[in-house]
C-alpha positions in Angstrom: -28.8 -32.8 6.4 -31.2 -33.1 9.4 -33.7 -36.5 9.3 -37.5 -35.6 9.7 -38.4 -39.0 11.2 -35.6 -38.6 13.7 -36.9 -35.0 15.1 -37.8 -35.3 19.1 -41.2 -35.8 19.7 -41.5 -35.3 23.7 -38.8 -33.6 25.6 -39.3 -34.0 29.5 -37.4 -30.9 30.7 -36.7 -31.1 34.9 -36.3 -27.6 36.0 -35.4 -27.8 39.0 -35.1 -30.8 41.3 -36.3 -29.4 44.0 -39.4 -30.7 45.5 -42.3 -30.4 48.8 -43.0 -34.3 48.8 -40.7 -37.1 49.4 -42.3 -39.9 46.9 -40.8 -42.9 47.4 -40.7 -44.0 43.9 -38.9 -41.1 42.4 -36.8 -40.8 39.7 -35.0 -37.6 41.2 -33.0 -37.0 44.2 -35.8 -34.7 45.6 -34.9 -32.1 48.1 -37.0 -29.6 49.7 -34.7 -27.3 48.0 -33.7 -26.3 44.6 -30.1 -27.0 43.5 -27.2 -24.2 43.2 -26.5 -24.9 39.6 -29.7 -24.9 37.7 -30.3 -24.1 33.9 -31.1 -20.3 33.7 -33.9 -18.7 32.3 -31.7 -17.2 29.8 -30.1 -20.7 29.0 -33.6 -21.9 28.6 -34.5 -19.7 26.2 -31.3 -20.4 24.0 -32.1 -24.4 24.4 -35.6 -23.8 23.1 -34.3 -21.8 20.2 -31.7 -24.7 19.1 -35.0 -26.8 19.4 -37.2 -25.0 17.8 -34.6 -24.9 15.3 -35.3 -28.1 13.5 -38.1 -29.9 15.4 -41.9 -29.0 16.8 -41.6 -31.1 19.7 -44.3 -31.1 23.2 -42.3 -29.6 26.1 -42.8 -30.8 29.7 -41.8 -28.8 32.4 -41.1 -31.4 34.9 -38.8 -31.5 38.0 -38.8 -32.6 41.0 -42.1 -30.0 41.3 -41.2 -27.4 38.4 -43.7 -24.8 40.5 -40.8 -24.5 42.5 -38.8 -23.2 39.7 -39.2 -19.1 39.9 -38.8 -18.8 36.2 -41.5 -21.6 35.4 -44.3 -19.4 34.0 -41.3 -17.1 31.7 -39.6 -20.2 30.5 -43.3 -21.6 29.4 -44.3 -18.5 27.6 -41.1 -18.0 25.4 -41.6 -21.7 24.6 -45.0 -21.3 23.9 -44.7 -18.2 21.3 -41.5 -20.2 19.7 -44.0 -22.3 18.7 -44.0 -25.3 21.1 -47.0 -27.3 22.7 -45.9 -26.8 26.3 -47.2 -29.2 29.2 -46.7 -29.0 33.0 -46.2 -32.0 34.9 -46.6 -31.3 39.0 -47.6 -33.1 42.4 -50.6 -30.8 42.0 -50.3 -29.5 45.5 -48.7 -25.7 44.9 -51.8 -24.9 42.4 -53.7 -21.9 44.1 -56.0 -19.6 42.7 -52.9 -17.4 41.2 -50.7 -20.1 40.3 -53.9 -21.4 37.9 -53.9 -18.0 37.0 -50.4 -18.0 35.7 -51.1 -21.5 34.2 -53.3 -20.6 32.0 -51.8 -16.8 30.8 -48.3 -18.9 30.3 -50.1 -21.1 27.4 -49.3 -24.2 28.9 -51.7 -26.1 26.9 -52.3 -29.8 29.7 -51.2 -30.2 33.1 -50.6 -33.7 34.6 -51.2 -34.2 38.1 -50.2 -37.2 39.8 -52.5 -39.2 42.2 -51.5 -42.7 43.0 -54.4 -43.3 44.8 -57.9 -42.7 44.8 -58.2 -42.0 48.2 -55.8 -39.9 51.2 -54.3 -43.3 53.3 -52.8 -44.9 49.4 -51.8 -41.8 48.1 -50.3 -39.7 50.9 -48.6 -42.6 52.3 -46.6 -43.0 48.7 -46.4 -39.3 48.2 -45.0 -38.7 51.9 -47.0 -36.0 53.0 -50.2 -35.9 55.3 -52.7 -33.9 53.0 -51.2 -34.3 49.5 -54.3 -35.8 48.4 -56.9 -33.1 49.4 -54.7 -30.7 48.0 -53.5 -31.9 44.4 -57.2 -32.7 43.8 -58.1 -28.7 44.7 -55.2 -27.9 42.7 -56.7 -29.8 39.9 -60.3 -28.4 40.3 -58.8 -24.7 40.5 -57.6 -25.4 36.8 -60.6 -27.0 35.4 -62.4 -23.7 36.9 -60.0 -22.2 34.9 -61.3 -23.5 31.6 -58.9 -23.9 28.3 -56.4 -26.7 30.3 -56.8 -30.3 29.2 -56.3 -31.9 32.0 -54.2 -35.4 33.0 -53.6 -37.6 36.0 -50.7 -40.0 36.1 -50.8 -42.4 38.7 -47.4 -44.5 38.9 -48.7 -48.2 39.4 -47.8 -50.4 42.0 -48.2 -53.1 44.0 -49.5 -50.6 47.0 -52.7 -49.4 44.4 -52.1 -51.8 41.3 -55.7 -53.6 42.1 -57.6 -49.7 42.7 -57.0 -49.1 39.1 -60.8 -49.6 38.8 -61.5 -46.9 41.7 -58.8 -44.5 39.9 -60.3 -44.2 37.0 -64.0 -44.2 38.4 -62.1 -41.0 39.9 -60.8 -39.8 36.8 -63.9 -39.6 35.3 -66.0 -37.9 38.6 -62.9 -35.4 38.3 -64.2 -34.5 34.2 -60.4 -34.6 33.2 -59.0 -35.9 29.3 -56.7 -38.2 30.0 -55.4 -41.0 32.3 -51.9 -42.3 32.1 -50.3 -45.3 33.8 -46.5 -45.3 34.6 -45.3 -48.6 35.4 -42.7 -48.3 38.1 -39.0 -48.1 36.5 -36.3 -49.2 39.3 -34.2 -45.9 38.9 -33.0 -43.6 41.1 -35.4 -43.7 44.4 -37.1 -46.6 42.8 -34.2 -48.6 43.4 -34.6 -48.7 47.3 -38.3 -49.3 46.9 -38.2 -52.0 43.8 -38.8 -55.2 45.3 -41.4 -53.6 47.7 -43.3 -52.2 44.9 -43.0 -53.2 41.8 -45.6 -55.6 40.3 -44.5 -58.8 39.2 -44.2 -59.6 35.8 -47.8 -61.1 35.8 -49.4 -58.8 37.4 -47.9 -56.2 35.0 -49.7 -58.1 31.9 -52.8 -58.3 34.1 -52.5 -54.7 34.2 -52.0 -53.8 30.4 -55.1 -56.1 29.5 -57.3 -54.4 32.2 -56.2 -51.1 30.2 -56.7 -52.6 26.9 -60.3 -53.4 27.9 -60.9 -50.0 29.2 -59.4 -48.1 26.0 -60.3 -49.9 23.1 -62.6 -53.1 25.1 -66.4 -53.7 25.9 -65.9 -51.6 28.8 -64.1 -48.2 27.3 -63.9 -45.4 29.7 -64.6 -42.6 27.2 -61.4 -40.6 28.0 -58.0 -40.9 26.9 -55.8 -43.9 28.2 -52.1 -45.0 27.8 -49.4 -47.0 29.4 -45.9 -45.6 29.5 -43.3 -47.1 30.1 -44.4 -50.4 29.4 -44.0 -50.8 26.1 -45.1 -54.5 25.8 -48.2 -53.0 26.1 -47.9 -52.6 22.1 -47.8 -56.3 22.2 -51.1 -56.6 24.1 -52.6 -54.4 21.3 -51.6 -56.7 18.6 -52.5 -59.2 19.9 -56.1 -58.7 21.2 -56.9 -57.2 18.6 -56.2 -60.3 16.5 -58.3 -62.2 19.0 -60.7 -60.1 18.2 -60.1 -60.7 14.7 -59.7 -57.2 13.9 -56.5 -54.9 12.9 -55.0 -51.9 14.8 -55.6 -49.2 12.6 -55.8 -45.3 12.9 -59.5 -45.6 12.6 -60.0 -49.0 14.8 -57.2 -47.8 17.7 -56.0 -44.0 17.0 -52.7 -43.4 17.6 -51.6 -46.6 19.3 -51.6 -47.5 16.2 -49.7 -44.9 15.0 -46.6 -44.8 17.4 -44.2 -48.0 19.3 -43.1 -49.1 22.4 -39.9 -47.6 24.3 -39.3 -44.1 22.2 -35.9 -43.2 24.9 -33.8 -41.6 22.2 -36.1 -41.6 19.2 -38.9 -40.0 19.7 -38.2 -38.7 23.4 -35.5 -37.7 25.5 -35.0 -35.6 28.9 -33.5 -32.3 30.0 -32.1 -32.5 33.3 -32.0 -29.4 35.6 -28.2 -28.6 35.0 -28.8 -29.5 31.5 -27.7 -32.9 31.2 -29.3 -34.7 28.4 -30.5 -38.1 28.8 -32.9 -40.9 27.0 -35.7 -40.5 29.4 -35.6 -39.8 32.6 -35.0 -43.3 33.8 -32.3 -44.1 31.8 -29.4 -42.2 33.3 -26.8 -42.4 30.5 -25.6 -38.9 29.6 -25.8 -38.5 25.8 -24.2 -34.7 26.2 -25.0 -31.7 28.6 -26.8 -28.4 26.4 -24.6 -26.0 27.9 -21.6 -27.5 26.6 -22.8 -29.0 23.1 -26.2 -27.9 20.8 -29.8 -30.0 21.4 -29.6 -30.5 18.1 -26.0 -32.0 17.6 -26.6 -33.8 21.2 -29.9 -35.6 19.8 -28.4 -36.6 16.4 -25.4 -37.6 16.8 -24.3 -38.6 20.2 -23.5 -42.6 20.5 -26.2 -43.8 23.2 -29.0 -41.9 20.5 -27.8 -43.9 18.1 -27.5 -47.0 19.8 -31.2 -46.7 20.8 -32.2 -46.5 17.1 -31.0 -49.4 16.1 -33.5 -52.0 17.4 -30.9 -55.1 16.0 -28.7 -54.0 19.2 -31.4 -55.9 21.6 -30.2 -59.3 23.4 -32.2 -61.9 24.9 -35.1 -62.7 24.0 -36.0 -58.6 23.1 -33.1 -59.9 20.4 -35.1 -62.6 18.8 -39.0 -61.0 19.7 -40.7 -60.3 16.7 -42.1 -57.6 18.2 -38.9 -56.4 18.2 -39.3 -52.6 16.7 -42.4 -52.7 17.9 -41.8 -52.9 21.2 -38.5 -52.4 22.1 -38.3 -53.1 25.9 -38.2 -50.6 28.5 -34.5 -49.9 28.1 -34.2 -47.9 31.6 -35.9 -51.0 33.6 -32.9 -53.3 31.9 -30.5 -50.7 32.5 -32.1 -51.0 36.0 -31.7 -54.4 36.7 -28.7 -55.5 34.4 -26.5 -52.2 33.7 -26.7 -53.1 30.6 -29.6 -50.9 28.2 -29.6 -53.0 25.5 -30.5 -56.6 27.6 -33.8 -58.5 27.5 -36.6 -56.6 29.1 -37.4 -58.2 32.6 -40.8 -57.4 33.4 -42.0 -59.1 30.5 -43.8 -62.7 30.4 -44.2 -63.2 26.7 -41.6 -65.9 24.4 -41.2 -65.2 21.3 -42.1 -67.3 18.5 -38.1 -68.1 17.7 -37.9 -68.9 21.5 -40.9 -71.8 21.2 -39.5 -73.0 18.1 -36.0 -73.5 19.7 -37.9 -75.4 22.8 -39.6 -77.6 20.9 -37.2 -78.2 18.3 -38.7 -76.7 15.4 -37.0 -75.4 12.6 -36.9 -73.1 10.3 -35.8 -70.9 7.5 
């Protein structure tokens, strides 16, 4: 019998690996042309039926650049009719008047556009295309003018822009978007080649998460939805900061941040590639199965890697003894990218668990 508590909450579906940009941090092996073996619209309909037979997750259509796929709106419309909330993750450069209208007509409820700097110089350098910043801003404005679509800005935080987050937040407020999500760079895919050059230090990582807390829950609260992705120890930071302020983390005080946890790979989130391969997340390249061969529900409920990711007790290193283990889990993709072991300790966390501190001071406890 299906366990409703283990239903997927978010499914990221890479419709195509084709993309018009060459971002230096990209998870996908971005290419200017679509892949020859991409899932067809008919196959996508079958998988959507399999998903909706047992769950109602948010379906996020991504890429590459999803607008490269000729059937993106057909697939989005079908998913919407089947009762799924559909979002679109795009670089925004291909959004013109016609596309903005098609997005709305397809029933897509949220569009996220990636902006990796508050100005053209920063963004265009990172995205590998001159004019990408102005095109993305124009696309966002067209969507806003259409109305009825929730708008989100995604920013990949790396060394080139970590000091520009206040300016990024100001830009989001000026643009009138509903949400600003920070993505901490994961060293995988193209990111492996730029990790040393672009990855922020663990100390900067911690500083960034505290900056986010200040603007999400603190005195400098920005008034729009803020979220950290690929930053599971933000959920530890939230508890530490709340405790320091003499408060408790509840839904009333901290919203959905009080109701979820850090790394959801394989427990609440999964990724479907353009060829049907299923992974715990887009940054953790361990194949759990393929929807062209095995029904989605079977993969989700029975794949070995998913079963293991649902066991916090399997974590090793300091993650394995951390009191925040079940709340945070550490980034399993970042652990894999660093050690090729998805269950090793999170390499970009500076926190020392209580058990480690007791061992270091020779304190023995029952």
